[in-house]
Backbone bond lengths (Angstrom), bond angles and torsions (degrees), N, CA, C in turn:
res aa  C-N    CA-C-N  psi(-1)  N-CA   C-N-CA  omega(-1)  CA-C   N-CA-C  phi
1 X - - - 1.377 - - 1.408 118.74 -
2 X 1.304 110.15 132.96 1.447 120.72 -174.63 1.547 111.40 -61.14
3 X 1.294 117.41 152.94 1.444 121.73 168.57 1.463 116.66 -56.40
4 X 1.371 122.14 142.13 1.420 122.26 173.32 1.467 108.91 -99.74
5 X 1.337 110.72 156.30 1.468 120.17 174.13 1.573 109.86 -99.62
6 X 1.301 117.69 132.21 1.457 116.81 175.95 1.638 103.96 -85.60
7 X 1.274 109.50 131.13 1.534 117.13 -175.24 1.540 113.37 -127.07
8 X 1.311 117.15 121.70 1.463 128.02 177.06 1.522 109.83 -110.10
9 X 1.297 119.34 128.53 1.490 119.73 167.00 1.485 112.94 -132.89
10 X 1.342 116.29 114.65 1.449 119.24 -177.07 1.455 108.43 -122.90
11 X 1.403 117.15 154.77 1.413 124.97 167.62 1.517 111.15 -126.20
12 X 1.290 118.72 173.84 1.403 115.66 -179.20 1.592 115.70 -58.40
13 X 1.349 112.20 -27.86 1.477 121.75 178.41 1.486 118.90 -75.12
14 X 1.270 108.41 -41.44 1.454 115.95 -172.64 1.611 121.89 -167.24
15 X 1.294 117.71 167.68 1.421 112.97 176.75 1.601 104.56 -96.01
16 X 1.222 112.59 132.06 1.485 117.78 -172.27 1.472 110.24 -98.71
17 X 1.274 122.08 -33.53 1.401 123.65 177.22 1.535 110.53 -158.44
18 X 1.381 115.09 145.36 1.450 122.43 173.12 1.626 106.95 -150.43
19 X 1.152 114.95 97.65 1.649 118.11 -176.81 1.508 108.22 -167.68
20 X 1.448 110.34 168.91 1.382 117.59 -177.69 1.550 103.60 -94.98
21 X 1.515 107.44 136.31 1.382 113.67 -178.25 1.556 107.49 -134.78
22 X 1.429 117.92 179.48 1.346 124.30 179.23 1.498 112.13 -80.42
23 X 1.379 115.07 -50.24 1.523 125.20 -175.62 1.521 109.92 -157.60
24 X 1.393 109.32 144.63 1.398 121.61 168.94 1.468 116.60 -119.34
25 X 1.229 126.03 131.55 1.388 127.89 176.43 1.567 110.73 -108.18
26 X 1.304 120.58 117.18 1.465 123.39 -172.98 1.536 107.98 -119.71
27 X 1.308 111.40 145.50 1.525 126.14 -178.63 1.623 105.39 -79.37
28 X 1.237 119.78 85.00 1.434 121.43 -176.69 1.600 104.85 -79.61
29 X 1.284 116.32 159.86 1.435 122.20 -177.73 1.512 112.53 -69.95
30 X 1.326 109.27 -14.86 1.664 118.35 178.33 1.387 112.24 -106.41
31 X 1.444 118.49 1.56 1.368 120.85 177.24 1.602 109.01 134.26
32 X 1.361 117.02 173.74 1.421 117.96 -177.90 1.623 112.03 -72.60
33 X 1.323 112.12 148.63 1.404 118.64 -179.07 1.558 111.82 -137.76
34 X 1.311 117.57 124.59 1.469 123.12 177.07 1.679 104.38 -90.77
35 X 1.253 111.56 130.88 1.446 121.03 178.74 1.507 114.99 -116.71
36 X 1.347 120.11 118.51 1.460 126.50 179.85 1.440 106.42 -113.29
37 X 1.337 120.92 171.11 1.474 132.60 171.08 1.503 106.67 -50.70
38 X 1.266 117.25 140.45 1.494 125.45 173.63 1.545 111.53 64.77
39 X 1.304 116.84 29.41 1.476 124.87 169.33 1.488 111.93 -62.14
40 X 1.308 122.78 149.13 1.493 122.41 -179.34 1.573 105.08 -68.10
41 X 1.289 115.82 149.18 1.521 119.99 170.24 1.465 111.41 -53.42
42 X 1.410 110.57 140.67 1.563 117.25 177.55 1.529 107.64 -167.63
43 X 1.180 111.56 152.74 1.589 121.36 173.72 1.590 102.69 -131.82
44 X 1.313 108.48 136.37 1.457 119.17 178.64 1.465 114.67 -150.37
45 X 1.322 119.28 149.44 1.504 121.02 176.94 1.604 103.90 -84.00
46 X 1.267 115.86 160.81 1.442 125.53 -174.96 1.488 110.47 -111.36
47 X 1.267 122.14 144.10 1.355 131.26 170.88 1.536 112.08 -92.48
48 X 1.199 126.56 160.50 1.312 124.65 176.63 1.573 110.43 -65.95
49 X 1.316 118.21 138.00 1.543 119.82 179.04 1.551 107.89 163.27
50 X 1.264 114.94 -169.03 1.442 125.72 -176.06 1.471 111.05 -97.59
51 X 1.273 118.80 126.89 1.500 119.26 171.87 1.439 103.41 -93.80
52 X 1.374 116.94 132.99 1.349 124.35 -171.44 1.648 105.91 -116.94
53 X 1.374 107.88 115.14 1.592 109.64 179.45 1.600 106.24 -109.03
54 X 1.322 108.36 137.22 1.484 116.27 -174.13 1.653 105.24 -118.27
55 X 1.218 110.20 134.17 1.510 110.79 172.13 1.652 104.44 -149.46
56 X 1.340 114.62 108.51 1.336 121.40 -166.76 1.478 113.61 52.19
57 X 1.306 121.69 -130.10 1.488 122.27 -175.60 1.549 109.25 -81.59
58 X 1.310 119.53 -8.38 1.457 125.58 -174.45 1.578 110.06 -82.47
59 X 1.292 115.71 132.17 1.515 114.86 168.31 1.496 110.81 -133.13
60 X 1.420 114.56 133.84 1.438 117.43 -177.39 1.578 104.60 -118.96
61 X 1.369 119.37 146.47 1.357 123.40 179.42 1.530 109.02 -122.82
62 X 1.337 113.18 133.66 1.458 121.84 -177.64 1.586 109.30 -129.83
63 X 1.354 117.90 112.84 1.471 118.98 174.96 1.441 115.87 -65.50
64 X 1.386 123.08 127.72 1.413 124.03 173.44 1.500 108.73 -121.06
65 X 1.426 116.38 145.74 1.425 124.76 -179.71 1.505 104.82 -117.72
66 X 1.391 114.68 80.88 1.403 115.17 176.82 1.535 114.32 81.89
67 X 1.241 114.01 166.18 1.503 120.26 175.88 1.535 116.47 133.36
68 X 1.184 125.63 -155.76 1.418 130.79 172.84 1.445 119.10 -131.14
69 X 1.373 115.01 153.25 1.404 118.52 172.26 1.482 111.89 -128.17
70 X 1.382 118.90 142.33 1.402 120.82 178.40 1.512 106.74 -129.97
71 X 1.371 109.33 130.25 1.421 117.57 173.76 1.443 106.89 -111.42
72 X 1.405 109.12 132.31 1.445 115.84 -176.02 1.482 110.16 -146.07
73 X 1.308 126.87 176.06 1.553 126.42 176.63 1.576 104.28 -51.40
74 X 1.239 116.73 -44.59 1.503 117.85 -174.46 1.522 115.13 -67.81
75 X 1.340 116.66 -13.50 1.502 116.90 173.78 1.611 106.36 134.10
76 X 1.470 113.53 -157.92 1.327 119.85 179.87 1.539 113.22 -105.64
77 X 1.183 120.38 135.03 1.484 121.90 174.17 1.482 111.76 -122.06
78 X 1.270 121.61 125.45 1.505 121.40 176.07 1.562 107.50 -114.65
79 X 1.282 111.83 120.57 1.437 119.45 171.35 1.562 106.45 -105.13
80 X 1.450 111.92 106.08 1.384 121.97 -179.26 1.499 114.82 -91.31
81 X 1.337 120.19 142.61 1.433 125.21 174.18 1.563 104.03 -63.13
82 X 1.402 114.74 -50.47 1.467 119.86 178.23 1.516 107.27 -143.59
83 X 1.346 116.14 142.63 1.539 117.14 -178.59 1.501 109.34 -145.99
84 X 1.285 119.86 144.34 1.277 126.59 179.02 1.547 116.42 -145.16
85 X 1.225 123.17 128.75 1.493 116.77 -179.80 1.567 107.39 -68.91
86 X 1.411 112.75 148.22 1.527 123.74 -173.89 1.450 105.74 -54.11
87 X 1.426 122.60 -47.26 1.444 122.87 -174.37 1.504 113.49 -64.58
88 X 1.205 122.38 -6.64 1.434 130.40 174.39 1.626 116.65 -88.93
89 X 1.269 110.97 -12.16 1.493 120.44 -173.16 1.472 107.99 -87.30
90 X 1.325 120.68 138.83 1.406 124.13 179.50 1.551 106.24 -132.98
91 X 1.318 118.39 115.15 1.406 130.25 -177.37 1.595 112.10 -53.59
92 X 1.272 115.00 -46.24 1.479 118.63 176.13 1.466 118.41 -61.97
93 X 1.434 110.84 -41.58 1.614 115.06 176.23 1.469 109.07 -67.24
94 X 1.239 115.40 -40.84 1.431 120.90 -177.22 1.520 110.92 -60.05
95 X 1.299 115.35 -49.34 1.485 121.52 176.94 1.519 112.34 -61.82
96 X 1.228 121.47 -41.06 1.535 124.88 171.51 1.455 113.17 -61.16
97 X 1.426 118.00 -40.75 1.431 120.12 179.23 1.497 112.62 -70.69
98 X 1.367 117.41 -26.37 1.456 120.94 177.19 1.566 105.35 -72.22
99 X 1.209 117.94 -43.84 1.531 120.00 177.36 1.541 112.39 -57.58
100 X 1.260 114.51 -43.09 1.620 124.09 177.78 1.454 107.45 -63.32
101 X 1.384 121.47 -45.54 1.398 125.08 -176.70 1.611 109.50 -68.81
102 X 1.328 118.51 -39.23 1.531 125.17 172.61 1.514 107.23 -54.32
103 X 1.290 119.76 -43.62 1.369 124.07 -174.99 1.627 106.35 -69.82
104 X 1.331 113.86 -46.97 1.460 117.39 178.74 1.594 114.34 -54.00
105 X 1.426 105.71 -40.62 1.606 109.52 176.68 1.547 114.27 -63.74
106 X 1.344 115.19 -43.11 1.417 120.45 178.76 1.530 108.51 -62.76
107 X 1.272 124.59 -41.13 1.494 129.16 -173.24 1.443 115.05 -84.51
108 X 1.375 117.26 -5.65 1.495 119.86 -173.86 1.643 104.03 -63.59
109 X 1.311 114.16 137.47 1.577 120.54 -179.32 1.483 109.96 -100.78
110 X 1.386 116.61 -14.32 1.656 114.78 178.46 1.524 104.84 -126.53
111 X 1.344 108.98 164.55 1.540 112.75 169.65 1.463 115.77 -59.99
112 X 1.271 115.69 -36.41 1.376 125.75 -176.33 1.553 111.12 -62.24
113 X 1.333 110.68 -49.56 1.542 115.50 178.68 1.450 111.40 -68.35
114 X 1.311 119.08 -39.08 1.396 123.85 175.47 1.420 114.68 -54.67
115 X 1.368 117.49 -50.38 1.501 128.13 176.27 1.553 108.58 -53.57
116 X 1.265 116.39 -52.75 1.446 118.38 -174.95 1.482 108.86 -71.19
117 X 1.429 126.85 -34.04 1.424 120.61 172.37 1.501 113.47 -68.13
118 X 1.317 115.24 -31.60 1.453 118.19 176.93 1.503 112.33 -64.33
119 X 1.353 118.29 -43.39 1.509 125.78 178.55 1.417 103.19 -56.31
120 X 1.360 122.70 -49.95 1.401 128.86 -171.73 1.489 111.63 -55.23
121 X 1.507 105.63 -48.95 1.582 113.21 -177.87 1.452 106.86 -69.91
122 X 1.296 130.38 -40.54 1.472 128.14 -178.34 1.499 109.27 -59.02
123 X 1.348 117.82 -40.59 1.479 124.35 178.21 1.416 111.28 -61.30
124 X 1.305 122.80 -45.75 1.350 132.35 174.87 1.552 110.83 -57.74
125 X 1.244 115.61 -53.96 1.600 117.12 175.71 1.441 111.39 -61.11
126 X 1.238 125.33 -32.21 1.417 129.21 176.13 1.610 109.31 -64.35
127 X 1.305 115.05 -47.17 1.373 117.27 169.86 1.504 117.26 -61.90
128 X 1.220 123.13 -42.13 1.466 127.12 176.34 1.507 104.77 -57.58
129 X 1.335 118.29 -53.98 1.549 120.68 -177.21 1.486 114.00 -57.42
130 X 1.385 115.29 -31.58 1.522 119.19 179.69 1.604 108.47 -67.96
131 X 1.358 113.96 -28.64 1.495 112.27 -172.20 1.522 109.25 -67.00
């Protein structure tokens, strides 16, 4: 039996996963990275995208919007700015949220409100693209 990788994924709201798996693919800011047990230690920032967790024939996908990943002898830890399991994503709700966010950008009365609205819109578009 091959070695397992201990994987933790947490966001500010909750811990989404903590278990031993075969492989995790992460969207590093410099490109995709596959992580197996006994990987060399490394820290990287994350780009928006789907984290793919493989354990045997099972594959789970979790959307992350930025954050950090640390690979150490203890395993892989992902600290995500925002994270959501793929099964919780709804394309219609995301499309409506994008329309609402576009209206918020257009209606913003100050530069600060416009910047905040634009960041929300960008995040939603990243989520839509990850689907």
